[in-house]
N, C-alpha and C positions, 0 to 999 in steps of 0.2 A: 381394348375395342370394345367387348362387352360389357367392362366395368364405364364406360363413358355412356353406353346404351343406358345401363341402370341409373346412372345419376340424372340421365334425362328425363326417363320413366319418374323416379320419387321427386325431381322439382313440378314438373306439370301433373302428377297428383294431389302435391300441397297446392297448386295452382288452383286445380280443381277442387281443392274446398273452401275456395270463394264462393263460385256457381253452388255450391251445395247449402254455403251456409248462411248465404246473402240472398237468396232465390228461396229456400226453403223458410230461412224467417219472416218473407213474405207471405209467403202461402200460411203457416201456420197463424200470421195474425188476420189474417183474413178466411180463415177458415177453407183456403184452396180456394177463393173467388179474389184474386186480386184487380179493385177496380181498375178501370183505363189511364184513369190521373195518375195512377201511381205508378205505371209501366215505366216513365221518363227520370221516376226520381231511381228506378233499382237499374237502368242503362248506365246513369251517371256513376249512382254508385259502385256500379261492376269497374266502371273506366278507373273510377279512383283506388280503388281498395286493390286491384290485381298487382300492378307495380309495387303499391306500400308493401303489400305482403311479402311478395317477391321479396326484398330489399328485410323486411322481417325475421321470415325464415333463415335469409345467411345469417342476421344478424343475433340469431337465436343459438347458432350452431347446428341446425337438425343434420344438418350431411357429414356429421362426422360420427355417428353411430350406426351400425349395422343391423338392418332388418331384423335378419333373424336371431338376433340376439337384444332384440328391443326390450327395456324394461324402465324403471325409476328416472336413473338419467336421461332415457331420452324423452318419458313425458313431462317432464323438467323443462328440457329443451320445446316441447311444444307447447305449453303453458306460456313458455317466455313468447313464444313466437305469437301462439293467440293475445298474448298483455299488449304487444306492439300493434299487432293487427286493430286492436280493439280502440286503442288511442288513437290510430288512425282513422277510425270510425266517429269518433267525436271530433277528429278535425271536421271530418264531411260532415257532421251535423252543424257544425260553424259556418262553415262556408253553402250551406244549401236552405238557411235560414230563410233567408228572405224572398227563398219561392213560392212559388203558387203553392205546391203540395208539401208540404215536410216530412222528414223520415217519418216515421210508427216509434215511438219511443219504446217500444218493447222491445226493438231491435238491440236495445243494450244488451238485454239477458240471453236472448234468441241465438243473436249475430256468433258471442264467444261461443256459448254451451255447442251451437250446432258442427262450429269449427273445431272445438274438443274433439267432440263425438269424431268427427268423421278421420280427424289427423292423427288422433291417437289410436284410434278404434280400427282403422286401417291398419297398422302396423303391427297394433295386437293379433289380428287375424292373419297377415302375413306368417307373425310367427307360429304362430298354431298350425298352419297349414302346413309350413315347411318343416316344423315338427315332426307334425305324425306324418308327413310323406317319408321323411328319412330314418324316423325312431318307431312308427306305430306296428309295424309289422313284428317288433320287439316283441309287444303286450303279450302277456303271457307265457315268452319261452326265456330261460334261464333256471338258476339254481333257486329253488325259495330260500329268504330270507328275514331274517327279522332284527330289526333296529332297535337300537337301546338310546332314547332320547330324542323327543322331539322338541328339540331347542331349534335354534339358528342353523347351529352344524347340522341336525338332523336335517333339517328344511335343504341346504345347500349338497349334501349328501345326495338326498333322495333324487334330485334333477341331475346329480350323475346314472345315479343307477336307473333311471330310466331311459338315458343313450345306450346302455351297454345291452349285448346279448346272454350277458354272461348270469345276470343278478334276476332277481324276480319278489319283488318288497311284497309278504304276505301281512305286514302289520308291523306296529311300533308297539313300543312302552317307554311310561314315562312316569318318575316315582311323583311330579304334580298331577293332584288329582283333578283341577280343571282341565289339562287335557285329556283325558278321559273321554270317549266316547264323542270326539272330534276327530276331524281329519286336516288332514297333512299333504297338501297336494296330490288328493285325494285317497288317500291309504290312514285308514283308522288306526287312532291311538287307543290300543285294545283295554288294557290297563298300568299295571305297575310293575316293576323290575319283578316280584316275587312270584307275577304270572307266568313269567318266560317260559319255563319246564310245561305247560299247558298250553300252549301259542306254539310251543315248537314239535309237538306230539299232533294237536289236532291240524296244524297246517303240514304236516308230515318235512316238516325244515330241518335242516341240520347244518346249518350258518347263523350266523348271529355277527353285527355288526356293532361297535359303538362308538358310538356318534356324542360322546361327552367328553370335548376336551377340554374342558375348563370341570368338570367335575372333581370331588377329592376321591382320592384312592380308595376309600369304603366302597362307594359306589362301582366304581371299575370291578374291588375284588367281588362284590358280591353276585353281579351278575354273572362275571366271567364262573364263579362257583356254579351257581345252575347252572349256565349252559354249559357248562361239561360233564356236571352230574347228570345231564338228561342226552350226551353223547354228541354237542352239538361242537362245530369247530369255530374259532374263536376270532374277531378281524375288529383292528380298533384302523382311526383314523390315525394320521400323524400327530398334531396338536393344536393349540390355540390359536397361534399365530394362521399358520396355512388354511386352517378351516374359516376362521371368522374374515381372512382377507379375499376369500371365495377360490383359492388355489386347489379345491381337494379335486382329485382327480381317480379314477378308478385305481390304474397304475401304485397312489399312493398308498391305500388300503394294505395296510400287513397285518399276519399275525399278531395277537396278544402272547408279548412277552413278561419275562416276571416280573423283568424293572418296574412296568406300566402296573403291575399289582403290587410292590414297593414301593413305589413314589409316595411322595409327600407332599402335602400342602403346599404353593409356590412358598419363596423365602421372598419377604421383603428389606431390603436394608436400607437405612437413610446415604440415599447414592450422595447427598451435599458432603456431609463430612468424610465420603470414601474421595470423593472427586477432590476434596481440598489438600488427602494425604498423599494425592496421586498427580493431581495435575501441573504439565508444563515441569516434572518432576525424572531423574534418572531412577528408574527402578532396578535391582537386580535382585534376579530369582535362582538360586542354586536346585539343581534337580530338576531343571526346566522341562526338560523332555519326558517325566514319569507322569502317570495317571493325574497326580493333586497339579503338579508343580504346570503342568502344561495346559490347564486348568485355568489355574491361578492368570497365567500368563495371558490368554483371551479376555478372561475379566477384567483383568486389569487395562489391556487393552482399549477397554470401552471407555476410561477414564482422561487418553487422549495425556500421557506422560510425555516429557520429553524426549523421554531415551528407554527400549527397555532390554535391557541385557541378559541373555540368555545362557547361564552357566551350568554345561551337562556334560557327564562324562561317556553318555554315547554317543558317538557319531549320528549315527542312524538318527538317534530321535532326534537328537540335535538340528540335521538334515531334514525331518521332516514338519517338524514346530515351525521351522523359516521360513520352510515353502508352503505350511496353511495362512500364516501370516501375510506372504507377496499376495497371494489369492485372495482372504479375507478380509484384511485391516492392511491395505497395502499403505495406509496412509501414516501409520504408527510405524515408528522410526525402531526397529530391533538392529541387536550386536549379538551375535550365535558365537558364542565362545567357548571352545572345548577345554575340558580342567578338571581337576579331581579336585575334593575340598582336604585332601592329606596333602595339597600339593601347595605346602605356604607358598614357595615360590611364587608360584602363577597365581594366587591371590593378591599377594602385596601388588603385581603385574597389572591387577584387575580394576581391584581397589583405586589402585593411584591415578592408574589412568582414564578412570572414568567416574569416580567418587561418584557413589550410590545413595540417594538420599533417605533411601528404604529399599532395608534388604529381607528378603521373604527365606529364610532356610526351608527347603522342602525336600534336598539329599538327603537318601537315608538308606541302609540297609534295612528290610521290611519283611522278608519272609521268615516268620518265627521258625520252622524245623530246618530250616537250611542254615541259619546261623548257630542254632543249638549246640551240632553236631559238626567239628571239622571246621568251622567259621566264625566261632565265637573273638577270637581276636579281635579280626579281621571287622566283624560288629562292632567291637569297642572301638578300635582305631577310625571307623569313617564314622561312627555314629556320635561318638563323643568327643574324639579329637580334631575329627574334622569340623563339630559345630562350635568349640573353641575356636578353634583358628579361623575360620569364619566371620563370629561372636567380635573374638578382635579386633581382626581387621575394620570389623564397620567401626568399631571404639573407636581407635587408630585414626584413620579417616572421617574419622566426624558424622556417620551417618546419622540423621533423624531418629530412626525405628529398626530396631530388629525383630522379627517373628519366626519364631519358631516354629513348624510344624510339627505337634508329638499326635499320639495315639494314648487311646484307651487302655494298649498293653501296656501301659507306664505307670497304672493302677494297682498298688501290689503283685509286683509280677510275679511270675514263675518260668520267666525266658530270660534269656541272656537279648534277644533283642529289647525286650521291654522295661527290663533293668537298663540296659544302654540309652535307651529315650530318656527314661527317666535322671540317672546321671547328667544327660543332654541339658533336661530341664536343669538341675540345678547347677548346671555351667552356667548358664541363663542370669540364673538367680543369682548367683555370687558375681556376675560380672555387676549387674544392676547397683547391686547393695554397695559397691565402691564407686559408684557414683559418677558423673560425665554427662555427656550430651547426650548416649545413647540412650531410647528407651527401649528396654527388653520386656519381650512380651510372647507368651506360647500359649497353643490352642491344641486342646485335644478334640478328637473324633474317632468313631469307628471305623468300621467296614465301609468301603464306598464300591457301589453295587457299576460293575464293570472296570474297575479297577487292575493293573498286572498281576497276575496270579492268584485272584481271589475267585472264590467255589463256583460261581455262577459259570462263566465262561469252560470250568471245568468241569460241570453238570452235564451243559451242555455235548460237549464233545464226547464224554460216555454215551449222553444218550444217542447221538449221532449212529455211534460202533455197535448199537443195541443193549448199551449194559453193562455189565452190570453200572449202577450210581454207587460210587463208593463215599460212607460220610462216617466221619472217625466213630461216634458216638450216639447213640438214640435220642439223647439228653441234651448235647450241645447246644448251645444258641449265642445266637450273634446279632449285633446290630446294626444296622445296613442304614444308608443315607447315600443320595444322590452324588455326585463329582462335583458339577454345577451348584448345587447347597452348600455343599462344606466349602467349597471356593469362595463362594458368597459369605459367607460365618464368616471364613479366614479373614478377608478382607473387610469385614464390619467391626469381626473383634480387632483388628489392628486399629483401625481409627476410631474407637474409642478406648482404647487401653491407654493407661496413665504410666506403667511402666512397673515391672515386676509381677503383674500379672498371671495366674493361669485359667485359661477361658477355656470351659467346660461347655460343649455343642450338648444342645437338646437332638439326641437321638432316635427318638418317638420309644415304640416297643420292642422289645428284643423278639428276633426270629429264630423260633426250631429249626435247626438247619436240616433236619428230615421231612418235615412239613414244606420246609423250601424243596427237597430233591421233589419230595411227590409230587407237587403242585406242578412241577417246571416236566414233569413225563407225561401229566395230561395234559398240558397245554402240548404237549408235540403231537400228542392223539394216541397214546398208547395208556395203556392199565398195566398195574401193578403186577399181572400175573405177565403180561410180555418183558416189562422191563423190572426187573426186582433190584431195590434198594440192599447195599451190603455194606455190616461195620466194616470195619478194618481196627479198630480201637487209637486209644488218644496217640499224638506223632508227640516227637522230642516237644519239650516247653508248652505242649498246647492246653489251655485250661476248658472245663466245660460252658462257665458262665464267663463274659468281659464285665468290668465296673469300669464306671466313669470318674469315681472318686475312693480316693484311699480313704483306709476308718478313719483313721486319725485328719482328716481334712475336713472343712468345715465349707459353705457355699452362699453365695451374696446373690441376688439379684442383679442385673443389668436395663437400662431402659429395652433390650432388645427380648420378647421373652424364647426365644430360642438360645439365648446364652446366658451363662453364670460365672461366675469369678470362683474358684477355690482356692483357697486360703491352707500353701501346702506347711510341713515343717520347715524350718527355718533352717539355713544351711549356717555354718560355722566360718568364723571370721578366716582363718586357714585355710580353708575348702582346695583351693586352687592351689596353693603353694604348696598343699601334702598330695596333690594330686597329680599334675605336671610329670615329676620324676616316673611316674607306671610307662605312660609314653613313649619314654627313652627302651623300654622293652624291646627286642627286638622279634621275639616271638613267645607265644606263651600258650600251654596246653587248656582246653577246653576245661579242666578240674582248678586248674590256676587261675582261669579270670573269673569261673561262677566263684571262687573264694573269696577272689578280691572284690568280685562286685558286691558279695552279700557284707564286705566292708566298709563299701561308699554307700549301698542300697540298703541300711536294715530289713527295710519293710520287702525284700526280695527274697523268695521264698523256693529256690530253686524243688521243681516238680520231682516227686521220687523215681520218676524216669532214666532224669537225667545223672542222678547220681551212679 
């Protein structure tokens, strides 16, 4: 009922705009002293314009918007209605030109101008009154906060914060000097990011919100470092898509996490070539439920495969991924299959039944210390024999491409896991050298943020327990990459590969794990005295520094700036013939496994701790 009354009120308001614009135009034209001869023109014009303006408002869609949220789209609809009404006025000019008194030509300017002011201004005034009534009492309340970023993200965030009793914006900072000293929604852009500590101190603020969803990670790191050193809590908005689409809400503001600071610039891939490789084809992903495998599946789903076969040993991981697709990508046909890459009968059943054209082999045992002691033979069987069996099935059933997900630990390996992954690469190289219709490609990269068993979740758990945070060595460093970035680059490498290449991803700059731990402690609001870092010594098979290329390898550039191709040591012709008998062993000790791996992978140098 109330809604009906409001609609009638809005409609009558827009009709009253005719009285204001038409009558006001005559008053302005004649300096508020309209001659009696023009009264009839005013009356007949009013009768003509009222119904035409009512139709114009309907055609312009003026009653779709909500006045409280009046904005540019509403102004566009107002201008559209004014345009229709002005066209009606031109018709009235033509119809009335033979009468004794003609319509003053100045009305062609005054009428649309006054109509726009009345209709647009009325909506703007109503919105300001309504917002002041709802949120005006919140001014001056809430925790003082400084916003980093005075662009579109900052503007959208400001509008949300003004409606919250929890926050009170005391200023903004931005690296764009042209914005300094200017205002955004009534709030001053005080200076650059480097001025953040002074602003926090002068405003007695202890909270900072990063509103730079499209900024480089370096800018976020700089702002976070300055804020944390000043003792402030740092928050961020979720991401570019949410902010730029106007979906920013107070509830979506979250504390800055270490992944935000380790993030890298967005990856641009040649989607046309990737689509040509994937679209309308059956794709098989082994290890589909793992960190990399599941993200690969999500990325592959974007390119409309005919069928996505999910091959996974873990029942829970397989179910979780299948449910994700049913909710987020229901149009992608997925086939969840439980299986083990060491089970050749199951592999033959899957390949013969679904005939995949592209295979991404992500199934592997990856945890270095776990595979080093007590599980070395299982690492060989899973990582090497499993790769050989999947790769041979791919060739036997004429898959177009086989892509092995490898690791930087395969370079000059000092542990069983790295050595087995290098041996898996050699298996693929040997199969490719034998010819056939299947292209074999390998992609190496380092640690991925948030992956299963990675250091970041471990540190988070230790901090929640109150410490200490355990680091193996003060100088240990690692490369880090986000899971989506790694998955996208794998797809790019697979699409551009001609067969036999080992692609190396640009992992950026290495990160010292001690600095990573210290930063995570600070982001959680603790000092080094409250939560200490404890050094526990290198674990079995662990290296201080990871490498992306072996000493004897050379690389060449590719069309993509984040991909290079390594030229590895050639594999002997009888390599596979000599390797196969090894897999018939039932069980081998860790020492025997390392000795044999050393024979197959000469660059493998087991760490002294393993001997």
